[in-house]
Phi, psi and omega in degrees: 000130182284156178287151177295149177289154174270129191246142172230135176244118183243123173271127178241110171270118188264151177292140181313132169092000187245011185295322183289315178295324178295318178297321178290322182290318179305302184301311179295338184246014182292336180291343173299330179266306183300337180279349179284141181297342180266352182278131179264347179141166183210156178219157176239127176234146182254130178297136175285343183252338181231097189293347175258016180244128177235158178233127173253124176251118180234151178242139181233156182290338177188160180301316183299322175298315175302314185292328178292322179298313183304331183258014182268150177307324179300324180289321180297316178300312181302313180302313187287342174289329188261336187306313186299350185259347189277140179238351185167185181151183177204169182226141178235146176248133183229141163258132179288125189253318181201147178214130182239123181267143178274163185297330185281352183265121177287145178292148178247148182278000000 
């Protein structure tokens, strides 16, 4: 059995009027994250209640792999590309404890 992924949830508060530019910059620069060997994927979601609030969810093979990415030049460059749009935010580090899939979600190999 493989270890559960290490998950990171980043809340990104975007400056008013900059949401579309932020989404474009995030999309254009996502390879800086997904190109790291420890990254299992990431997604960007927008709050349905606060139009200038986004959540970036990423999964990592291990916490050590994520921490290695955090200290890498690629991460610093990625942050620099998104910083002009940011007005605030927070980060949470998560260990998967349990997961239950619903019937409508297809199984992945």
